[in-house]
Kinemage of the C-alpha trace (Angstrom):
@kinemage 1
@onewidth
@group {chain A} dominant
@subgroup {mainchain}
@vectorlist {calphas} color= white
{ca unk a 1} P 19.630 2.582 10.642
{ca unk a 2} L 21.110 1.675 13.813
{ca unk a 3} L 21.355 -2.180 14.736
{ca unk a 4} L 20.411 -1.772 18.271
{ca unk a 5} L 16.945 -2.504 19.495
{ca unk a 6} L 14.452 0.412 18.134
{ca unk a 7} L 13.064 0.714 21.280
{ca unk a 8} L 11.312 4.236 20.576
{ca unk a 9} L 9.457 2.617 17.518
{ca unk a 10} L 5.710 1.493 18.222
{ca unk a 11} L 2.878 0.410 16.083
{ca unk a 12} L -0.541 0.354 17.062
{ca unk a 13} L -3.033 -1.535 14.386
{ca unk a 14} L -6.500 -0.800 14.037
{ca unk a 15} L -8.954 -3.513 13.716
{ca unk a 16} L -8.737 -2.772 9.931
{ca unk a 17} L -5.433 -2.285 9.513
{ca unk a 18} L -4.122 -5.003 11.784
{ca unk a 19} L -3.680 -7.637 8.880
{ca unk a 20} L -1.558 -5.365 6.826
{ca unk a 21} L 0.388 -4.125 9.813
{ca unk a 22} L 1.292 -7.619 10.585
{ca unk a 23} L 2.810 -8.348 7.533
{ca unk a 24} L 4.949 -5.004 7.603
{ca unk a 25} L 6.078 -6.092 11.259
{ca unk a 26} L 7.233 -9.314 9.801
{ca unk a 27} L 9.415 -7.376 7.181
{ca unk a 28} L 10.510 -5.132 9.974
{ca unk a 29} L 12.031 -8.089 11.881
{ca unk a 30} L 13.734 -9.639 9.088
{ca unk a 31} L 15.148 -6.103 8.032
{ca unk a 32} L 16.713 -5.355 11.567
{ca unk a 33} L 17.743 -8.907 12.287
{ca unk a 34} L 19.729 -8.926 8.734
{ca unk a 35} L 21.093 -5.469 9.620
{ca unk a 36} L 22.208 -6.443 12.972
{ca unk a 37} L 23.905 -9.534 11.761
{ca unk a 38} L 25.805 -7.470 8.840
{ca unk a 39} L 27.014 -4.812 11.318
{ca unk a 40} L 28.164 -7.202 13.752
{ca unk a 41} L 30.467 -8.970 11.240
{ca unk a 42} L 31.884 -5.921 10.147
{ca unk a 43} L 32.562 -4.452 13.452
{ca unk a 44} L 34.115 -7.640 14.958
{ca unk a 45} L 36.470 -7.954 12.073
{ca unk a 46} L 37.351 -3.803 12.168
{ca unk a 47} L 37.966 -3.987 15.840
{ca unk a 48} L 39.151 -7.764 16.079
{ca unk a 49} L 36.367 -8.426 18.702
{ca unk a 50} L 34.792 -11.909 19.212
{ca unk a 51} L 31.272 -11.914 17.718
{ca unk a 52} L 29.538 -13.495 20.659
{ca unk a 53} L 31.391 -11.160 22.931
{ca unk a 54} L 30.381 -8.075 20.994
{ca unk a 55} L 26.811 -9.084 20.964
{ca unk a 56} L 27.050 -9.059 24.916
{ca unk a 57} L 28.808 -5.532 24.605
{ca unk a 58} L 25.862 -4.399 22.622
{ca unk a 59} L 23.223 -5.533 25.174
{ca unk a 60} L 25.242 -4.121 27.899
{ca unk a 61} L 25.110 -0.697 26.428
{ca unk a 62} L 21.507 -1.245 25.798
{ca unk a 63} L 20.749 -2.235 29.389
{ca unk a 64} L 22.635 0.586 30.822
{ca unk a 65} L 20.957 3.322 28.526
{ca unk a 66} L 17.347 2.052 29.354
{ca unk a 67} L 15.339 3.630 32.337
{ca unk a 68} L 13.702 0.277 33.323
{ca unk a 69} L 14.652 -1.043 36.410
{ca unk a 70} L 13.945 -4.705 35.422
{ca unk a 71} L 15.912 -5.718 32.593
{ca unk a 72} L 14.686 -7.995 30.168
{ca unk a 73} L 16.072 -10.191 27.122
{ca unk a 74} L 19.224 -12.630 26.724
{ca unk a 75} L 22.617 -11.271 27.247
{ca unk a 76} L 24.346 -13.435 24.684
{ca unk a 77} L 22.294 -13.322 21.548
{ca unk a 78} L 20.182 -10.754 19.500
{ca unk a 79} L 17.336 -9.383 21.101
{ca unk a 80} L 14.367 -9.241 18.382
{ca unk a 81} L 12.531 -5.788 19.066
{ca unk a 82} L 8.765 -6.062 19.831
{ca unk a 83} L 7.055 -3.454 17.607
{ca unk a 84} L 3.601 -4.175 18.081
{ca unk a 85} L 1.756 -2.180 20.958
{ca unk a 86} L -1.176 -4.036 22.737
{ca unk a 87} L -4.280 -2.241 22.724
{ca unk a 88} L -8.109 -2.897 23.286
{ca unk a 89} L -10.858 -2.000 20.878
{ca unk a 90} L -14.296 -1.495 21.978
{ca unk a 91} L -17.383 -1.440 19.451
{ca unk a 92} L -20.380 -0.241 21.406
{ca unk a 93} L -23.742 -1.380 19.732
{ca unk a 94} L -24.885 2.326 19.156
{ca unk a 95} L -21.669 2.531 16.597
{ca unk a 96} L -19.178 4.085 18.920
{ca unk a 97} L -15.847 3.186 19.385
{ca unk a 98} L -13.068 3.353 22.212
{ca unk a 99} L -9.399 2.453 21.960
{ca unk a 100} L -7.309 1.497 24.989
{ca unk a 101} L -3.665 1.053 25.040
{ca unk a 102} L -2.587 -1.764 26.987
{ca unk a 103} L 1.415 -0.544 27.006
{ca unk a 104} L 3.127 2.541 27.546
{ca unk a 105} L 4.077 4.682 24.333
{ca unk a 106} L 5.314 8.027 26.275
{ca unk a 107} L 8.173 9.430 24.297
{ca unk a 108} L 7.827 6.974 21.303
{ca unk a 109} L 7.310 7.370 17.592
{ca unk a 110} L 3.979 5.758 16.788
{ca unk a 111} L 2.542 4.432 13.555
{ca unk a 112} L -0.979 3.864 13.363
{ca unk a 113} L -2.154 1.475 10.791
{ca unk a 114} L -5.564 1.403 9.240
{ca unk a 115} L -7.138 -0.128 6.264
{ca unk a 116} L -10.324 1.651 5.602
{ca unk a 117} L -11.201 -0.617 2.942
{ca unk a 118} L -10.892 -3.657 4.746
{ca unk a 119} L -14.872 -4.909 4.748
{ca unk a 120} L -13.923 -8.504 6.033
{ca unk a 121} L -15.642 -9.508 9.422
{ca unk a 122} L -13.467 -8.410 11.999
{ca unk a 123} L -13.510 -9.751 15.806
{ca unk a 124} L -14.109 -6.909 18.183
{ca unk a 125} L -14.486 -6.529 21.886
{ca unk a 126} L -11.763 -9.173 22.524
{ca unk a 127} L -13.482 -11.698 19.961
{ca unk a 128} L -16.846 -11.203 21.533
{ca unk a 129} L -18.315 -9.645 18.291
{ca unk a 130} L -17.582 -9.985 14.713
{ca unk a 131} L -18.778 -6.840 12.695
{ca unk a 132} L -17.946 -6.070 9.227
{ca unk a 133} L -17.180 -2.269 9.243
{ca unk a 134} L -17.633 0.593 6.459
{ca unk a 135} L -15.316 3.451 5.460
{ca unk a 136} L -16.797 5.763 8.140
{ca unk a 137} L -16.616 3.309 10.669
{ca unk a 138} L -12.819 2.683 9.840
{ca unk a 139} L -12.093 6.759 9.951
{ca unk a 140} L -13.943 6.905 13.158
{ca unk a 141} L -11.889 3.895 15.028
{ca unk a 142} L -8.752 5.699 13.243
{ca unk a 143} L -9.673 9.072 14.891
{ca unk a 144} L -10.499 7.756 18.249
{ca unk a 145} L -7.033 5.793 17.831
{ca unk a 146} L -5.158 8.801 17.284
{ca unk a 147} L -6.655 10.518 20.242
{ca unk a 148} L -5.944 7.628 22.433
{ca unk a 149} L -2.153 7.733 21.226
{ca unk a 150} L -1.665 11.203 21.636
{ca unk a 151} L -3.364 11.260 25.235
{ca unk a 152} L -0.995 8.768 26.106
{ca unk a 153} L 2.285 10.874 25.442
{ca unk a 154} L 3.448 9.636 22.048
{ca unk a 155} L 6.342 12.144 20.921
{ca unk a 156} L 5.506 11.665 17.080
{ca unk a 157} L 2.209 10.073 15.555
{ca unk a 158} L 2.579 8.955 11.799
{ca unk a 159} L -0.657 7.315 10.203
{ca unk a 160} L 0.123 4.540 7.720
{ca unk a 161} L -3.149 4.379 5.447
{ca unk a 162} L -2.468 2.206 2.440
{ca unk a 163} L -5.785 3.950 1.145
{ca unk a 164} L -6.249 7.382 1.830
{ca unk a 165} L -10.149 7.911 2.754
{ca unk a 166} L -12.372 9.983 0.834
{ca unk a 167} L -9.490 10.905 -1.677
{ca unk a 168} L -11.979 10.961 -4.645
{ca unk a 169} L -13.415 14.077 -3.178
{ca unk a 170} L -10.613 16.495 -3.699
{ca unk a 171} L -12.247 18.809 -6.309
{ca unk a 172} L -14.894 21.361 -5.679
{ca unk a 173} L -17.102 21.279 -8.695
{ca unk a 174} L -20.300 23.011 -6.980
{ca unk a 175} L -21.513 23.146 -3.563
{ca unk a 176} L -19.926 20.264 -2.285
{ca unk a 177} L -17.229 19.729 0.403
{ca unk a 178} L -13.331 19.027 0.219
{ca unk a 179} L -13.541 16.025 2.468
{ca unk a 180} L -10.040 14.602 1.542
{ca unk a 181} L -8.632 17.922 2.725
{ca unk a 182} L -11.120 18.354 5.766
{ca unk a 183} L -9.608 15.047 7.049
{ca unk a 184} L -6.318 16.198 6.683
{ca unk a 185} L -6.894 19.122 8.950
{ca unk a 186} L -8.672 16.898 11.431
{ca unk a 187} L -5.659 14.921 11.806
{ca unk a 188} L -3.316 17.969 11.909
{ca unk a 189} L -5.553 19.216 14.910
{ca unk a 190} L -5.002 15.611 16.435
{ca unk a 191} L -1.218 15.952 16.347
{ca unk a 192} L -0.303 13.866 13.438
{ca unk a 193} L 2.984 14.833 11.652
{ca unk a 194} L 3.285 12.536 8.748
{ca unk a 195} L 1.187 10.294 6.454
{ca unk a 196} L 2.353 7.420 4.572
{ca unk a 197} L -0.237 6.202 1.709
{ca unk a 198} L -0.212 4.320 -1.641
{ca unk a 199} L -0.923 5.715 -4.788
{ca unk a 200} L -3.059 8.848 -3.655
{ca unk a 201} L -6.067 9.815 -6.082
{ca unk a 202} L -5.030 13.116 -6.508
{ca unk a 203} L -1.565 15.186 -6.030
{ca unk a 204} L -3.828 18.085 -5.199
{ca unk a 205} L -4.323 16.286 -1.643
{ca unk a 206} L -0.806 16.867 -0.904
{ca unk a 207} L -1.153 20.917 -0.901
{ca unk a 208} L -4.256 20.418 1.564
{ca unk a 209} L -1.930 20.098 4.479
{ca unk a 210} L -0.372 22.890 6.464
{ca unk a 211} L 2.234 20.948 8.758
{ca unk a 212} L 1.660 17.078 7.869
{ca unk a 213} L 4.344 15.426 5.542
{ca unk a 214} L 2.610 13.193 3.127
{ca unk a 215} L 4.772 10.196 1.704
{ca unk a 216} L 3.005 8.866 -1.444
{ca unk a 217} L 4.457 5.601 -2.549
{ca unk a 218} L 4.012 3.508 -5.778
{ca unk a 219} L 3.545 -0.123 -6.151
{ca unk a 220} L 4.868 0.016 -9.954
{ca unk a 221} L 8.349 -2.024 -9.275
{ca unk a 222} L 5.912 -4.794 -7.410
{ca unk a 223} L 3.502 -4.648 -10.270
{ca unk a 224} L 6.132 -4.713 -13.190
{ca unk a 225} L 7.872 -7.996 -11.142
{ca unk a 226} L 4.543 -9.704 -11.063
{ca unk a 227} L 3.799 -8.554 -14.844
{ca unk a 228} L 7.172 -10.209 -16.029
{ca unk a 229} L 6.057 -13.469 -14.594
{ca unk a 230} L 2.998 -13.788 -16.744
{ca unk a 231} L 4.482 -12.009 -20.094
{ca unk a 232} L 7.228 -11.439 -22.115
{ca unk a 233} L 8.416 -7.945 -21.605
{ca unk a 234} L 11.533 -8.589 -24.175
{ca unk a 235} L 8.823 -8.227 -27.251
{ca unk a 236} L 10.218 -11.404 -28.578
{ca unk a 237} L 7.417 -13.734 -28.321
{ca unk a 238} L 4.570 -11.065 -27.771
{ca unk a 239} L 4.204 -7.410 -28.629
{ca unk a 240} L 2.959 -5.387 -25.405
{ca unk a 241} L 1.220 -2.036 -25.854
{ca unk a 242} L 0.367 0.269 -22.374
{ca unk a 243} L -2.998 1.722 -22.674
{ca unk a 244} L -4.362 4.360 -20.628
{ca unk a 245} L -7.893 3.614 -19.494
{ca unk a 246} L -8.742 7.442 -19.410
{ca unk a 247} L -7.280 10.507 -19.283
{ca unk a 248} L -6.826 10.432 -15.549
{ca unk a 249} L -4.718 7.917 -15.759
{ca unk a 250} L -2.310 9.100 -18.650
{ca unk a 251} L 0.637 10.181 -16.195
{ca unk a 252} L 0.476 6.714 -14.536
{ca unk a 253} L 0.770 4.604 -17.873
{ca unk a 254} L 3.117 7.015 -19.482
{ca unk a 255} L 5.370 6.146 -16.443
{ca unk a 256} L 5.021 2.404 -17.332
{ca unk a 257} L 5.773 2.849 -20.896
{ca unk a 258} L 8.702 5.515 -20.669
{ca unk a 259} L 9.947 2.749 -17.929
{ca unk a 260} L 9.048 -0.458 -20.188
{ca unk a 261} L 10.139 1.509 -23.318
{ca unk a 262} L 6.687 0.294 -25.028
{ca unk a 263} L 4.078 2.294 -27.083
{ca unk a 264} L 1.496 4.285 -25.311
{ca unk a 265} L -2.394 4.202 -26.436
{ca unk a 266} L -5.342 5.886 -24.595
{ca unk a 267} L -9.043 5.547 -24.426
{ca unk a 268} L -11.395 8.206 -24.605
{ca unk a 269} L -14.280 7.903 -22.758
{ca unk a 270} L -17.456 10.352 -23.514
{ca unk a 271} L -19.533 10.294 -20.036
{ca unk a 272} L -22.867 11.648 -19.117
{ca unk a 273} L -22.290 13.354 -15.606
{ca unk a 274} L -26.109 13.431 -14.953
{ca unk a 275} L -26.122 9.559 -14.083
{ca unk a 276} L -24.546 8.477 -10.863
{ca unk a 277} L -23.099 4.917 -10.736
{ca unk a 278} L -24.213 2.356 -8.254
{ca unk a 279} L -22.965 -0.688 -9.547
{ca unk a 280} L -20.673 -1.797 -12.334
{ca unk a 281} L -23.801 -2.297 -14.748
{ca unk a 282} L -24.809 1.481 -14.258
{ca unk a 283} L -21.900 3.365 -15.442
{ca unk a 284} L -21.995 7.085 -17.047
{ca unk a 285} L -19.973 6.094 -20.204
{ca unk a 286} L -21.845 7.063 -23.585
{ca unk a 287} L -18.879 6.311 -25.872
{ca unk a 288} L -15.454 5.002 -26.063
{ca unk a 289} L -12.753 5.763 -28.566
{ca unk a 290} L -9.112 4.391 -28.852
{ca unk a 291} L -6.062 6.803 -29.716
{ca unk a 292} L -3.532 4.058 -30.853
{ca unk a 293} L -3.243 0.630 -31.565
{ca unk a 294} L -3.717 -2.830 -30.211
{ca unk a 295} L -4.583 -4.665 -32.960
{ca unk a 296} L -2.550 -8.396 -32.220
{ca unk a 297} L -1.009 -7.136 -29.253
{ca unk a 298} L -1.274 -7.525 -25.149
{ca unk a 299} L -2.727 -4.653 -23.788
{ca unk a 300} L -1.801 -3.831 -20.327
{ca unk a 301} L -3.653 -0.831 -18.371
{ca unk a 302} L -2.884 0.583 -15.112
{ca unk a 303} L -5.141 2.595 -12.869
{ca unk a 304} L -4.940 3.693 -9.004
{ca unk a 305} L -8.236 2.306 -7.794
{ca unk a 306} L -11.114 -0.131 -8.811
{ca unk a 307} L -14.531 0.059 -7.189
{ca unk a 308} L -17.610 -1.173 -8.782
{ca unk a 309} L -15.353 -2.054 -11.903
{ca unk a 310} L -17.923 -0.985 -14.523
{ca unk a 311} L -15.448 1.585 -16.372
{ca unk a 312} L -12.619 -1.282 -16.303
{ca unk a 313} L -15.026 -3.842 -17.654
{ca unk a 314} L -16.202 -1.690 -20.418
{ca unk a 315} L -12.518 -0.904 -21.415
{ca unk a 316} L -11.366 -4.424 -21.806
{ca unk a 317} L -14.334 -5.681 -23.761
{ca unk a 318} L -13.726 -2.562 -25.899
{ca unk a 319} L -9.779 -3.529 -26.125
{ca unk a 320} L -10.680 -7.191 -27.110
{ca unk a 321} L -13.115 -5.697 -30.080
{ca unk a 322} L -10.357 -3.754 -31.056
{ca unk a 323} L -8.205 -6.914 -31.788
{ca unk a 324} L -5.808 -7.354 -28.391
{ca unk a 325} L -4.756 -10.851 -28.042
{ca unk a 326} L -4.797 -10.391 -24.093
{ca unk a 327} L -5.752 -7.608 -21.384
{ca unk a 328} L -3.871 -7.357 -18.130
{ca unk a 329} L -4.642 -4.651 -15.967
{ca unk a 330} L -2.977 -3.394 -12.877
{ca unk a 331} L -4.523 -1.758 -10.010
{ca unk a 332} L -2.923 -0.557 -7.077
{ca unk a 333} L -5.910 -0.445 -4.624
{ca unk a 334} L -8.252 -3.093 -5.746
{ca unk a 335} L -11.345 -2.304 -3.610
{ca unk a 336} L -13.855 -4.714 -5.868
{ca unk a 337} L -16.992 -3.162 -4.044
{ca unk a 338} L -20.348 -4.526 -4.381
{ca unk a 339} L -20.723 -7.637 -6.675
{ca unk a 340} L -17.625 -6.797 -8.561
{ca unk a 341} L -16.133 -10.039 -8.214
{ca unk a 342} L -18.918 -11.970 -9.806
{ca unk a 343} L -18.795 -9.550 -12.689
{ca unk a 344} L -15.163 -10.113 -13.233
{ca unk a 345} L -15.702 -14.126 -12.910
{ca unk a 346} L -17.923 -13.729 -15.872
{ca unk a 347} L -15.987 -11.350 -17.867
{ca unk a 348} L -12.983 -13.755 -17.364
{ca unk a 349} L -15.196 -16.728 -18.401
{ca unk a 350} L -15.989 -14.591 -21.650
{ca unk a 351} L -12.232 -13.800 -22.239
{ca unk a 352} L -12.390 -10.212 -21.948
{ca unk a 353} L -8.941 -10.353 -19.679
{ca unk a 354} L -6.122 -12.527 -18.779
{ca unk a 355} L -4.931 -11.187 -15.472
{ca unk a 356} L -5.466 -8.346 -13.112
{ca unk a 357} L -2.623 -7.407 -10.761
{ca unk a 358} L -3.320 -5.873 -7.510
{ca unk a 359} L -1.612 -5.136 -4.334
{ca unk a 360} L -2.237 -6.461 -0.463
{ca unk a 361} L -2.906 -2.629 0.399
{ca unk a 362} L -6.510 -3.671 0.666
{ca unk a 363} L -7.396 -6.806 2.457
{ca unk a 364} L -9.679 -8.955 0.452
{ca unk a 365} L -9.568 -12.769 1.430
{ca unk a 366} L -12.008 -13.649 -1.594
{ca unk a 367} L -10.375 -11.726 -4.217
{ca unk a 368} L -6.902 -13.579 -3.519
{ca unk a 369} L -8.764 -16.803 -4.401
{ca unk a 370} L -9.450 -16.092 -7.735
{ca unk a 371} L -7.380 -17.503 -10.868
{ca unk a 372} L -7.361 -14.251 -12.422
{ca unk a 373} L -6.126 -12.225 -9.778
{ca unk a 374} L -2.502 -11.904 -8.909
{ca unk a 375} L -1.593 -10.363 -5.382
{ca unk a 376} L 1.706 -8.513 -4.993
{ca unk a 377} L 2.761 -7.660 -1.816
{ca unk a 378} L 3.923 -4.005 -0.858
{ca unk a 379} L 4.232 -4.605 2.883
{ca unk a 380} L 8.191 -4.617 2.096
{ca unk a 381} L 7.903 -1.289 0.530
{ca unk a 382} L 6.182 0.292 3.771
{ca unk a 383} L 8.447 -1.372 5.953
{ca unk a 384} L 11.327 0.220 4.367
{ca unk a 385} L 9.870 3.570 4.181
{ca unk a 386} L 8.998 3.305 8.110
{ca unk a 387} L 12.538 2.341 8.992
{ca unk a 388} L 13.896 5.195 6.907
{ca unk a 389} L 11.439 7.869 8.415
{ca unk a 390} L 12.259 6.645 11.790
{ca unk a 391} L 16.133 6.909 11.611
{ca unk a 392} L 15.727 10.350 9.411
{ca unk a 393} L 17.195 8.679 6.191
{ca unk a 394} L 16.336 9.449 2.548
{ca unk a 395} L 13.404 8.287 0.775
{ca unk a 396} L 14.247 9.345 -2.739
{ca unk a 397} L 15.029 6.134 -4.158
{ca unk a 398} L 11.882 4.353 -2.810
{ca unk a 399} L 9.449 7.045 -3.666
{ca unk a 400} L 10.955 7.329 -7.353
{ca unk a 401} L 11.806 3.684 -8.299
{ca unk a 402} L 12.579 4.270 -11.966
{ca unk a 403} L 16.289 2.934 -11.429
{ca unk a 404} L 15.112 -0.141 -9.697
{ca unk a 405} L 12.712 -0.683 -12.626
{ca unk a 406} L 15.076 -0.126 -15.395
{ca unk a 407} L 17.501 -2.612 -13.640
{ca unk a 408} L 14.587 -5.163 -13.512
{ca unk a 409} L 13.860 -4.932 -17.207
{ca unk a 410} L 17.556 -5.215 -17.962
{ca unk a 411} L 17.582 -8.537 -16.130
{ca unk a 412} L 14.604 -9.749 -17.818
{ca unk a 413} L 16.489 -8.999 -21.256
{ca unk a 414} L 19.663 -10.446 -20.183
{ca unk a 415} L 17.861 -13.573 -18.711
{ca unk a 416} L 16.280 -14.143 -22.340
{ca unk a 417} L 19.490 -13.700 -24.275
{ca unk a 418} L 21.192 -16.468 -21.881
{ca unk a 419} L 18.163 -18.854 -22.752
{ca unk a 420} L 18.838 -18.367 -26.412
């Protein structure tokens, strides 16, 4: 990536996505400064130029190229880029939203952040009102913001949606809409060129777009990194088995099993689809069967999202009944809607599970305080993808991180051998 100031990269954070955007921006600042320092060292040695003098020349070139008459920033030191665009978000009492950009974004590549599952109280109307927003509120706020950025003359618009809204409505089983696809068409109509998301619920959604490029990131490396801190991945002290919680998650758990070189089991659930679940207690599961063996082993389950948690609670209880010593779950998108946290508190007291590993893709303050919850940070992953997209670089090693996971497992094994 270029190590001069990325003055054509801008970030607009909707109220729901501001917390995640701030974490990503922190990583971006570190990345650009680190890149600047490394490149400065290499060029100064290659051309035998004093480092301080080289910084002055870089800043001079930046000042010459800018169209601004009034020049800003020091001439003899690194200039940290300012990514975040100041904006004013107005929430009217009838539920309408308005977004006003307070800085120019004309000709820039704008990344719009939104966390549609952020249900924490948010300060709107310049702090005058504190409101908890629904998914639909967040989606409308996003659409209004996209339009404001488009009207302001942005050259390219990318959506950073850790949770793709309505991703569970992607299959047509009867007289119902394909809402995930419909929203994609709305984004295209508004001029969005790319979407960056995490563990989208179905790959079918990718095929719904005509012009939008969708980058579907995975938190597997971050999850395994946290898993290695709470369990022995080498198998010397504990036997670990990967368990798919249902048939829909088999590919995800097969990825973990093959990456960690572990056996794979699966839970088969017989469901009554005439029952619509309202909370964790009203699940539509009628019978559960296990394909595999967890007796005397640590069971590790991975899934993309957790809503009310009823399905996972039943699965954890079932695995304990089948003889699992510990149950550890990994959730990429931990919604924990309704009274899910209280139900998992009770399940933890009963010893039904040991730990749940989730990501910060969903902002949930109360969840992070729990002893049984491990929060893994994926903002660095998003920052890496944003810089590569902006500078037209390859994303292959970030989208398929099997090589990184293999190195991590080897490090764990070699560290264990050193201790012996």
